[in-house]
N, C-alpha and C positions, 0 to 999 in steps of 0.2 A: 543532437543528430548523430547517427552512427558513423563511426570512423573506420574506413577500410584501407589497409596498406597493400598496394599492388607492386609486386617485385617481378620484373621481367626485363631481360636484356634487349628485347626488340621494342623500340620506341612505338611503332605502329600498334603493336599488341597491347602494351600497357595503356596507351592513350585511348584505344578503342574500348577496353574494359572500363576505364575511368569514365568515359562519356556515357556508356550504358548505365553504370551505377549512379552517376549524377542525375540522369534522367529519372531514375527511380527514387531520388531523394536522399541518396547517401553522400557523405563527405568522403573524399578519397585523397590519399597521398601516394606518390610514385617514387620508386627506387629502381635504378638500372643495374645495380650490382650489389654484392654482399656488404660492402662497406657502407653504402647509402642505406641499405636495409637495416643494418645494425644501428646506425645513427638515428634513424627514424624510430626504431623500437626503444632506444634509450631516451629519446626526447619525450615520447608519449606512447603508452601501450594502446594499440588499436583494438577495436572490437572484433576484427576479423583480418586475416592475411590471405591474399591470393598470391601464390608463389610458384614460379617456374622452376622445374627441376634443373635444367641446364642454364647456366649463367656464364656466358663467355667473358673471358678476361676478368674473372672475379677470384678473390682470395678463397672463397668458400662456394661450394655448389649448393643447390637447393636442399639436399639432404642434410648437409652440415648446418644450414640455417634452421631447418626444421628441428634438429636435435637441440639447438641452442634455445629456440622458442619454447619447446616443450620443457626444457630445464628451468628457464628463467621466467616464462610467461605461460604457465600451464593452462590458464583459463582462456587463452586466445585460440580459436579454431583456425586451422590452416587448410586452405583448399589448394591442392597441387594441380598445376597445369602441365600436361605431358604431351609431347608430340607423338605422332604415329610410330609405333615400334618401341615405345617406352613404357608400355602398360605394366610389364612385370616390375619395373622400377617403381612405378606409381603405386602398385599394390604393396610393394615392400615399404614405401613411405607411409601408407595407411597403417601398416602394422607397427610402425614406429610412432604413431600418434596423429598423423594427418587426418583431418575430418573427412575429406572425400577428394576425388580427382576429376578433372575435366580434360578430355582428350581434344587436342587441336586437329582440325578446325572445329569450333564449337558454335552452337546457335544461341541466340539471346535467351530464349525460353529455358534452355537447359542451364545456362549460367545462372539465371535468376532463381530457378528452383533450388539449386544447390546453395546459392548465397543466402536466400531467405531462411532455409533450414539451418544453415550454420549460424546465422545471426540469432535465431531463436535459441539454439543451443548455447550460444555465448551468453545471452541474457539470463537464461535459467541457471547456468553455472555460476555466474557472478552473484545472483540473488541468493542461491542456496549456499554458496561459500560464505557469504556474509552472515547468513542465518546460522551456519554451523559455528562460525567464529564467535557469534554473540549468543549462541543458544544457551550457555550456562548462566546468562545474566537475565534477570526478570525485566530489565528495562525500567524506565521511569514511569511509575504509576502514581500520579500526584493527585491529591484532593482531600478534602475534609467534609464535603457536603454529604447530606444524608443519602442521596442517590449514589454517590461514589462509594460510600462505606458499605452500602448494600451490595454493590457490584463486587467489591473486594472480598467481602464475606462469602459471597457465592463462589467466587473463583477459588478461594482457599478450601472450601468444602469439596469442590469437584476435582481439585488438583490431585488429591491422594488416591482417587479411584482410577479405574481404567475405562470408565464409561465414555461413550461417544457424546460429544458436546456440540450444540448448535448455537453459535453466537449471532444474535440479531441486533440490528441497529442501523441508524442512518449513516450515509457515507461520512467518513472522517471522524467517527466517534472513538476510534482506537480499538477496533475488533482484533486486528493482528497483534497489537500490544497485549491484549487480554489473552490471546492464544499463547503467546510466548511466556506470559506470566504463569499460566497453567503448567506449561512444559518445565519451566525453571523451578517450580515448586512440587514437581511430581517425582516419583521413583525413577522416571526415565530421563532425568536431567542430564545425564552424561551420554545419552544416546542422541542420534540425529534429530533435528527439527527441519523438515523439508516442506516447503510451501509449493502449492500448485495454483498459479494465478489463472483461474478458470476463465476470467474475462479477457485475457490477452493472448492466450495460446490459440493459434489458428485451429478451427474445428477439425480440419482434415489431418492435423498433426497431433491431436490430443492423445490418441491411443498410443502412438509411438513414444511420445514424451512420457506417458505414465508407465507403460509396460516395457519399454526398451525394445531392442531388436537384435536379431542374429542373422549374420550374412557370412558367406564363405570368405569374402575378402576382408571383412572387418572384424569377424568374430563376434563376441558378445558385447553389446553396449547396454548397460543397465539403465532402466528408466527410473523415474522419481519414486515409484512405489518400492522398488528394490533398494534404492539408496536410503530410504526411510526405515528399513528393517530394524526392529528393536526399539524404534523411537516413535516420533509423532509425524503423521502426514496431515498437513493443514490445507484444506480445500478453501481457498480464498474466493469469495463470491461464487459459491457452489451453484447458485441459481443460473449462472451462465454456462454451466457444463453442457456440452452438446447432448441432445436427447439420445443419439445413438450410442454414446459412451456410457450413459447412466446404467443400463442393465449389466454392463460388464463390470462396473465398479460395485454394483450390488452383489454380483457373484463373488468378487474378491472379498467383500465384507462378510459374506456368508461362509466361504470356503477357506479364506486366508491363503489363497494360492492363485496363480495365473500363469499364462504362457507368454513369452516374449513374441513380438511380431517376427514371423519367419522361423520361429522355433517350435519344438514339440515338447520339450521338457517342462515339467511343472516347477515353478519357483514358489517356495513357501515363504511367507512373510508374517512377522509379528508386529502389528501396528496398533497405535492408538490414533483414532481419527477425531480431528476437530474441524468443524466447518463454520463458515460465516456467510451471511447474506444481508443485503439491504433490501431485498425484494420480499413481497408477500408470497411466500411459497405455496400456501393453500390456494391462493388465486392462480398462481402459475400451474398448479396441479389441475384446477378446474378448467384452465384454458388448454390443457394438454401439452404444456411445455416442460413439465417436471413430473417424474414418476412418483406416485404415492408410496410405493414400496421402498424406494430409496430414501424418501423423506422420513419414513417411519424408522429406518435403520440409523439415520444420522441424527435425528431429533430426540435421542434418548434423554438427554439433559439439556433443555433449552435455557439459555442465559441471555437476558436482554442487556445490552450495553447502552447506558443512558446518553441522551443528546445534551448539548450545551444548554439548551433551554431548561433542562432538569438539573444542571450543574452550575448555575450562575455564581454560586458562592466560590467555585473553584477557579473562576476566570482570572482573578488577580494572581493567584499562585502559579497557574500555568503560564501566564504572560511573563511573569518575572523569571520563571525557569527558562523560557525560550530566549529571553534577553541574555541570560547568563550563558546559555549554550552557544548562541551566535557570537558572543564575545570570545568564547574559548575556541570555537571551530573556524570562524571567519575573521576574527580580529575586529569585529564591529564594536564601536564604542558603546558601552552599557549606559542606559539612561533610566532615570527614576520614573515611577508611575505614580503621579499624584492622585488624590482621592477623586477629583472631578473626572480624570481620565478613566479611572477604574469604574466610576459610575456610568460613564459613556459606554465602556466595553460591556458592562453588564446589561445595559438597556438595548443592546443591538441584537438583531436576529443573526444567527450563525448557521445558515443552511449547510455549510461545509464543516461545521463543528470544530473539533480541535485542530484539524488540518488547516482550516481556513484561518483560525486564530493565529496559528504559527506563521502562516504566510503573511498575514497583516503585520505582525510584529517584525518579521524579517524585512518587509518592504519599508516600514517606518524607519528602521535602523539604517538601511542602505541609503535611503533618500534624505536622511537627516541633514539639515544645514547648520545645526547647532548641537551641542552636547547637553543642553539643559533637560529638564523634565519633559516627557512626552505630553503634548497638548491634545485635547479632544479633537481639535480641527484637523490633526494629522491622520485621524482614523477614518475619515469619511469616505474616501474613494475605495475602489476595489472590492465591491461586493458585500462587505459587512455593513449593512444598513440599519438604521434605527428600527426597532420593532414597533410598527405603527398599528399593531392589532388592537391596542388599547387607546390609540390616539383620538383626541377630540377634533372633529371636523366642524368648521364654521359654515355649515350648509344651511339650507332653508329651515331645518328643524330647530337649530339652536338660535338662529337669528329671530325666530318667531317667539322666543321665550322671553319672559321677564328676567331682569338681572338676577333676582334671587334664585330662580329655577336654573338659569344658566350656570350660576356659581356652584350650586349644589351638584349639577351634572359634572362640572369640571373637577370638583373635589372628589366625587365618587370615582371617576375614571383615573384621576391622578393617584389616589391612594391605592386603588386596586392594582395599578401598574407597579407601584413601589412594593406592595406586598408580594406580587408575583416575582419581582426582581430579587427579593430577599427570601424566596422559597417559602413564603408563609410565615416567616419569623416576625412576630409582632414587635418584640423588643427592639430588634435591629431596624425595623421600619420606623418605629417611633423615634429612635435616636437620629436617624437620617433626616426625617422631616421636621425635627425640632419640637416634638410634642412629648408630654408625659405618656407613659404606656396606658394609664387609666383614661387620660383625656382622649387618646386615639380610639380606645374602645367606645367611649361615649360618642365620639364623632362618627364612627362607622355605624353605630346603632341609629343615630339621628338621620343618617343618609340612607337608611333602609338596607344596609349591608348586613346579611345574617352571618354569624360566625359561630363555629363550634370548636372548642379547644381540643387540639390533638396532643399537645404536650404542654409543658410549662411555658414555652415560648412560641409555639406554633399554632396556626389556626387554619381551618379549611374555610375558604371564603366563597361566598356565592351571593347573587343578587336575589 
């Protein structure tokens, strides 16, 4: 929940603002003077500050507090409250870094418009500050499965070029990590990596966030495109970009320049563009929700990010990595992953992919009542469910069979499920089920399962 610090010497005013913001779902803290405000800032940095210019009986006035916030907490937007006749001072405060000002008396709609805009600015600043801090690191791309190796090979190939890349894949597969890997291995590694979260920016604010704005009071406020100059702009879930914004982005990609909102000067930018989506963009185009021309510009080099279903061999490595990270970052007790638990993880469906696996590991460590090995029974709740697509159901069909036929059906479905679990690797399947490799081949043939060798240890299976 977002945290807003309200600083005003008038009790009625600060409590009125707090009540309004609480009704809108925000968490608030109150301060009546500069000492209380500084104490609250030191205790926990807020997401936003609403600050009165005049504070009676305070060691510092609002301008002094603003200067301290801009020095020590530069990512916190500050909304100035000014009484009638203080507008010149409020404008001066904006020039010193305040986000905006509200003149007393104010109405609720005016307050919420400014607060919501400031909160959006705060979130974007924090996200992109984090990305800039971590932009020179490729992040952890872990795996050894065939699907992962193909992905990494493709990322290594495209990283050295300047081509526009479209990353596709299910939610939670690690598309943003792949984008950051490309940036970290590209000639632009020392330049900014700026993300545009298309799914979360309010549509009416998208263009201001992207292009920035110019006003007499505030001067130039650069947008995300300008901040990304020389580096990478990453359109996260580009399928959610408002239809009205799409032709303007297309023009930027074509001309490499744009104008800020309220401005007339052209801003030239040198950008590499990476986009991602979990949507079927050709279907979105057919439905009139995405522009064909923009898709053609962004989809120069398509790269598919595989799902967990294609990376079952990587599940154990990823789970162990998450256990180690939660130990380092949260102090959670590390626990072992025995083979039966790994088998359970590999047999589950993961519609949320790597993100869901991470969440399940975190939950298990937090709720653990012991420090021993993680048991399969601890994995069952919270969405990660056994993959029953190959499960045998004891319905009318099987109950009408003779025992021999039912046994053959079970063996066929069981072995196909294990082969799928191990990505078609016959040797690993045979080892797990306790059969010789040659005996497994004979069993599959007797069950009517047709196999064609793909490599020494892999097989394409079909009925």
